[in-house]
N, C-alpha and C positions, 0 to 999 in steps of 0.2 A: 152178491155183498159179502164182506168178510166174516160177518160173525153167523152164517148161514153156512158158507161154503167150506170153511176152513173146519177139517177134521183132525181128532187128536191121534196118537196111535196107540191110546188106551180106551177099548170099546166102542169107538166110532162116535164118541161124543162131540159135541161142539164145544170148542175152548172159548169161553167168555173173555168179554172185553175186561173184565176185572183181572184176570189172570195175566194178561198181556198189557196191561194198562191203556190201550188202544181203542177210539170211538167205533162201536158197533155202526155201520151204514156205510162206513168210507170203503170206496172200491178201490180194489189192489190190482196192479200190473199184473200179469200174468206170471211174470220171472218171479216177481215178488212174493207170490200167492205160494206157487212152486217151492221155493228156498224155503218157506215158514215148513212146508209139508214135508220138505229131505229131510229138513232137520228137526223134526218133532221130535223125535227120541234123545238128542241131546239135551232136551229141557225136565227129562226124566228126573224124578229123584232118586235117591238109591233106596235099599231095602227099609233104613232109618229114617226117611223121608228128608232127608238133608243133601243138599245141592254143593258140589263141588266150587271153588272159587271161578276155574277158567269157564265150567257150563255157565255159571250166573252171570260174569261178565261177556261173554259171548252172546247169550241172549240178550242183554240189554243193548249190546251193540247193534244187533240184527232189529231190534224195535226200534232204533233211533233211525237208522239208516232207512228203514220202510216209511217211519210215521214221518218223518220229517223229512228227508232227503236234502235236496239242496234248497238252500234258503240264504236270504241277504241278512246282514248282521252290521249294524253301524256302532263303532266305537273308538276309542282312542287307542293307538299301537303302543305298545310297550315291551320293553327286554327285546328287542329286535335282535337277530343272530342272523348274519350270512354265512353259510357255509361254504367250503372252497368246492362241493361239488355241485353248486349252485342252489341247494336247496335253502329255504327259508324258514326259520323258526320265530314267531312272536306270539303276543296275547293282543286281543282286543280286551278294551273294559269298558266300563262305567262308572258311578260313585257307588255301585252295590256288589258288581260282581266282574270276574273276567274268565276270558274264555281262550283255552291254548290254541294255536293255529299252526299250520303247517303249510308251506307253498314248496312244493317236490320240483325239481328244474325249472324255477320260477321265472327264469329270462326267457323260456320256451314255452313253458306251459300256462303260465299265468300272468293275463294281459294288465297291464297297469300296475305294475311291481313297483315301477320307478316313486309310487306314491307312497310307498311304506317307508316309514322316518319315525324314530321314537318320538312321540308327543303329536302326531298328526291323526285328525280324525278321519277316519276312510269308512267307505262302505265296503265290504267283502262279501263276496259269493262262493259258498262251498258246499262240503256235503258235512253233515253231522256223523260224528263214528266214534267210537271208542280206542283209543289207544291199550289193547289188550294188557301188554306187558306192565303197566303201570295203573290200568282201571280209570283211565282220565278221558273224560270228554276231550274231543278234539274236532275242529273245522279244518278239513281238506279244501284250501283256498283255493279257486280257478279266476278269479276276478276282482281287480282291486281299483276302486274309485275315491278320489279325495272327497271328504265331507266335512271340508273347514278344517279349521287349525284346532286342535287340542287345549285343553285348558291351561294345561303346563306351558305348553309354547305360547299361548296367548300372554301370559304371565312375565314369560321369559322377553317375549318381544316388549311388552309394557316398559318393564324395568330396564331394559338395556337403551330403550327409547328415553325414557327419563335422564337416566344417569348420562346418556350423550348431551343432550340438551346443558345440562348442568356443566360440562365439559370435564367430566372424571376421566374420559377418554383421551384427553388431549394428550400431543406427542411431548409438548413441552414440559409437562409435569411429570413425565419418566424420568426416574434417577439412574444414573447410568450405575452399572456393576462395577465394584473393584477389581483391579488386574490380577492381584495377587490375594485374597482372601484367607484369612488364617482362621476366623472361625464363623461356621456355616451354622445358622438355625433351621431345623427341621419341623416343620408344623403337619402330623399326619398320625394315624394310628401305627402303636406301637408294634402291632402285630401283623400288619399288611404286607406285601409284597412288594409296595412301594419303596418302604425305608430299606429293607436290603437290597433293592437295585440300586438306590443313591448311595448307600455304604458300601456297595461292591464298586462303583465306580469311583468314587473317593478313594478308596484303600489301593487303586490299580493307576489312577492318575496323578493324586497329589496325597502322598502318605503322610505329610506333614500338616494337613488339614485337622482342625479339631471340629469336632460336629456335635451341634448340641440337640437335643431330642426334647420336645414340648408335646408329649403323646396326647392325643384327643380323640374323639369320636368323629368318623369321617359321613357315618349314616346312621338315620331314625334319625326320631323326635329329639330337639336340643342339640342337635350335631353345629346347627350354623351356630348359637351363641356360644359354643366351647370353642370354635373355630375362631371367631371375632374377637372372644377374648383372651385366647392364645396371643393372637397378634398384637393387641395391643399391650399386654406383657412384654412381648419380645422388643416392642418399639421404647418401652420405657424400663430397660431392664435393672437399672441400680435401684429402683424403688420395689421391685420384687426378686431382688435376688438374684436375679440371671447375670451371665458374662453379658458382656457387649457383642453383638453379632455383627460380621459387615456385611452379610446377606441373608434373607430368609426364605428357605424354599416352601411353598404351601401346595399341598396336594394329597391324590391319594390313585390308587390305580384304576383301571377301566371298571364301565357298567352302563346302567340302562339309565335314560335321563332322570328316572326317579331317585336311582342312587346316587347321580351326581348331583342331587337338586340344591343340597346345601350351599353348593359353590355358586349357585344365582341367587342367594338370599341378598336382599339389600344390605343387611347387617355387616355381612362379611365383607363385601363389596366397600362399603366406607370406611370399615376398620384396615384394610389393605390400603384404599386413598390418602388416609391419613397416618400412615406406619413413615417413623422419620427413617426406617432403613430399608433399601431397596429388596423387592419381592419378585420370585419369580413365583408364576403360577404355572404347576405341573399337574393337571388334573384329566384322569382318563388317557384315552388314546388320541393318534395325531388326528382323528375324526370328530374328538369331541370338543365343543368348545362353549363354555360358562361364561358367566357376568365375570367372574374373578379375572378371566384371561385379557379382559377387554382392559379393567381396571391396574392391572399388577405391570409392573415397570419391564416385566418381561415374561413372554409365554413360551412355555418348553411344551412341545408336543407330547413327551411323555416323564415321566420322573427319573429315568437313567439319562434321557436328554440333558434334563436341568443340571444335573451334577456334570455332564460334560461340559457346557455352556459356561458355568461358573467357573471351575477351575483349570489350570494351564494343566497340559500334559508334563510329568517332569521329563520325559525321554525327550519333548520339543524344545524344552528348557535347555536341555544340556547342549542339544544341537545346535542352540540359537546361540549357547556359550562358546562354543568351539568357532563359530562364524566371526562371533565377537574378537575372539582373541587373535585369529587369523586378521582380522581387518586392522587390530592395533598393532601388530606385529610387523605387518608389510610396509607402512609408512616410515616408519620408525626405522627399520633395516634400510630403505631406500636413501634416506637423508644421511644415515651412517654414511652408506657407501660412497653418497655425494661427496661428503665432508673430506674421505679418504682420498678420493680422486684429486680433489681440490688442493689437499696437502700435497701429494704425491705431483701434481702439475708444478706448483710452486716451489718445491725440492729442486727438481728437474733446471727450470728458469732461473735460479738465483745461486746457485753454487760458487760462481766466480764471486760474488759481491756477500760474502760472508754468511752463507745460508741459514746453519746453525743460529747465529746470534738473531737473525731478521727472524726465522719463523719458529723461534722456540715458544714465545707466548700465544700466537694462533694454532701452535700445535698443541700445546698444555690444555686451550680452552676447548678446542675440538674434542680433544680427549674427554674432558669433563662432560662436556655436552652429550657425548655417544655413552658416557657410564650414567648419567641421571637419565638419560631417555631408557637403557637398559633396567635400572631399578626400578624406573615407573612403570614401565610394562609389567615388571615381573611382581609388582606390588598390588597391582591391578587384578594382574591372574590370581594370586594368592587369595585375594581378597574375595574373588567370586567363588573360588572352589571352598572356602573357609564358610560361605553362606549355605551352600549346597550342603556340606558337612554338619553345619550347625543343624539345619532343617531334619537332615535324615537321622540325626542324635533325639532331636525334640519330638519326632515322628515314633521313634522305637518308645518312648518314653509315655506316648498318649497315644495310643492306636484307637482310631475311630471304634471300634467296636466296644474297648473297654471304656472308651469316653463314654458311649452311648448306653452302656450298663450301668454305669455311674450316677450318669444325668437320670436316666428312669427313676432308679431308685431313689436319690434328692428330691424329684419331681412328687415320687409317690409320697414321701412325707411332707413336701410342703402343700400337698393337695390335702391330704389328713388334717395338717395344723389349719388348712384353711377352711375345710369343711367344719371343723372346731368351734373355729373362732365366728362362722358365720351361722 
């Protein structure tokens, strides 16, 4: 028996169950009993009666591994991260607590790992231990079994079914995006990476575009209400002192199911559905799906992809303009050459019949037609070049980063006035 057989290194006295927080009478396997005996010296306090952090954590680790060992735990998966080396890191939680978990080389050593998804309710078998570097309790997972759908996932499916039944996902309700937007609204965090990614793409692809930021909290309590309010204000800008946008991007960077949950709230979904302006949902990464994605007019896999989808590339526009220029010039030149051939043929055929008098008027008309065609082509090309020049000039006057900074300051002042009035 543990309390009888285990001896300390101090005077040969028995170590009490109180000192180890273990139950006397529990039979330990030989290797566990020996491990405690071999490490008994590590639990000694210093001369001043104080134990070091590393010794205390190591003592706690050994107690957990011996006392609990392998155990089945049921909970909801949260914050799942899959590493390139095959390791899975996640948490299992209930309404009162959560426990960090690790599945090393999961595809080979953890059976049932396919069931691991954010929001899924699972049962996991693993060894309880402590990660010494952080002093954090951890479960080294060996096996996973589905245990039904997690609460958040169930709420997601319920709302998805409800809105789908109402027809909010119907393709005929999707508004088309403008081909050449001039003003783009951004509803996201002012300090998040998503904003920087979008601005970077806009600067590279369409420097003439004006970006209007409506900064909101994208995570935490009350964030959903703020996102919905921003969408409603963007939809009715004249009544809120905002510029009219051609398209609006709503989104944030990646995260766990809980982190993205505000974009699964019904209030946000209905605000998107009722918005008069086309909305692009850009929430999380490519594998993340939210209710906002289904209701929006377009779903982008990432914030950067959203910017690429809604604005054309300036370099592609220039290339297309060159192709159009060549396409206009070729038929005009062909008609001119054909008219010149007809004139030469007519001159040769009627020289004996006062050709100069007979052909004078047709020749003049042909020359006028040729001159008119040249002028039209030149005007068309000049007009296209002037449009490009105007857009470049406008961009220099309103660089997206400067516009965002001005808008952020303006919106801060507006929010201050709004809170004072409310």
